[in-house]
N, C-alpha and C positions, 0 to 999 in steps of 0.2 A: 518846537517853535514853528509857527507857520511862516513860509517864505513865498515870495512871488516867483513865478517862472519867468525866464528870459529866453528869447528866441536864439537859436544857433545862428551864427554868422558865417559858417563855413560852406554854405550853399551859394552858388552863383545866382540862381533864380528860384522863384517859388515853384516853378515846374519841376526843377531838379529835386527840390525838397519833397514835393508831393510824390514823385516817382519813387524816391528812396523809401518813403514810408510804405507805399503800397507793395513794393517788391519785398521789403522786410516783413510786412504783415502777411501777405498772401504767398510769398515765396516764388511767385511767377510774375513776369512783367506783362503778360497778355491780359491779366485781370486789372491792370492799372487803367483807370478811367482817363480820358483825354481832356477833361475839363480843367479850367483854371480857377474854379471857385474856392478851393481850399487854400487858406493861408493861416498864419499864426493867430491873428485876431479873430478869425471865424471859429477856430477850434477852441481857443482858450479865452473866453469872454470874462474879464475880471469883474468882480462885484465891488462894493464899497469897502469890503473887508480885505485885509492883507492875506494872501495865500488861499483865497477862496474864489473859485471860478464857476460860473454858471454854464456848465458844459457837461456833456457825458463823454469824457475822454478816459483813457485807461493808461496803465503804466507803459505800454508799448509806445503810445503816442507821445508821452512825456520824453521818453528816451530818444525818439526820432526827431522831434521838433524843438526841443529845448536844450539849453546848456546843461541843465540838471539831468541826472540819470535816475530813473526809478529803480528801487530795489526789487519791486514786484512787477511782473508782466505776465501776459497770458501764456507765453512760452514757459516761463518759470512755473506757473501753476500746472500746466500740463505735465511737466517733468516731475514736480515735487508734490503734487496733490495736497493742497491745503497748508503747506508749511508757511507760505507767505502770511496767512492769517494768524497762525500760531506764533510766528516770530515777529509780529508787529510791523510787518512791511506793508500790510494792507488791511483796512477795516472798512466795512460798508454797513449801511443801515438806512432807517427811515426816521424822519422827524417832521414836526409840524411847520417849522420855519428854520431859517439859517442861524438865528440866535441860539436855538437849542443845540445845533451842531457845534457851534463855538463853545458853548457852556460845557457840553459833553467832552470836547477836546481838552479844554482847560482843566476840568475836574479829573481827567485821567492822564494828564501829562506825566505824572510821576510813576504811574504803574504800567500804562500801555504805550505811550507815545514818547520815545526817546529820539532825539535828533531833529532833523528838518522834515517838514511835511507840507503837502498841498492837499486841498480838498476840492473835489469836483462835486457839483450838485445840480439837479434838475428837478423841476416841478411837475407833478402829475396831478391833473385836475379831474374831479369826478364828472363823468358823463354817462348817459344811458348806454352807450355802446362800449364803455370802458371795460376791458378784460383784465385790468391790472389786479394782481393778487398780492396779499401781504407776505405770504411765506417765502416768496422768491427773492426778496430784496433785503434780507437781513433783519436784525433786531429793531424794534420800534422804540425810540427814546422819547417820544412825544408825551403829552399830558392826557390826551383823550384815550379812550379804551375801544380798540377795534372790536366790533361785534359780529362782523360778517367776513366771509372769505374774500369777497370782491369789494373794491373801493366803491363801485357803482351802487352797491346795496347798503352802504353805510348810512345810517340815519343822521348822524351829526357831522362827520368829517367831510369837508368839501374838497380839500387838496392836501397833498403831502409833498415833502422834499425827500428825494432819494439822494444819498451822498456816499462818496468813497473817499477815504483818507489814504494817501500814498506817501510812503517814506521816500525821500529823495536825497541824493548825495551830490 
């Protein structure tokens, strides 16, 4: 089931929340930027669909900024090399639009996706200087047939959606 994320309320200020995230992510406080631009709404931009966000966030950011905790994070991945993908904690891929991602999620709820999930997605548009390649972003679930290695060289496809599905608790 797709669920919406909700911000944690145990931080006194946005600055404290941002600092906590950067210290947790980088392990050192000196890498923490001193800007105030990061907040919940700028990281997790909701779409018109429940549980789907127009952002490129990861499991670590969910666990830091939200009441929900992600089962999968980059630290988990470094420690267990690919288990998150095999244990259905995390799935990623490419689609033509958000509706295809929702259809894929609903079609595989009984076999792949047990429990609560959130989806992050972002759009990649074709441009002449685009170095975006198909093989680095997971399986393609769209209806077109990619013919080239780079999106910039594709004759038909103008844009794609990269998505990640995270299991949360």
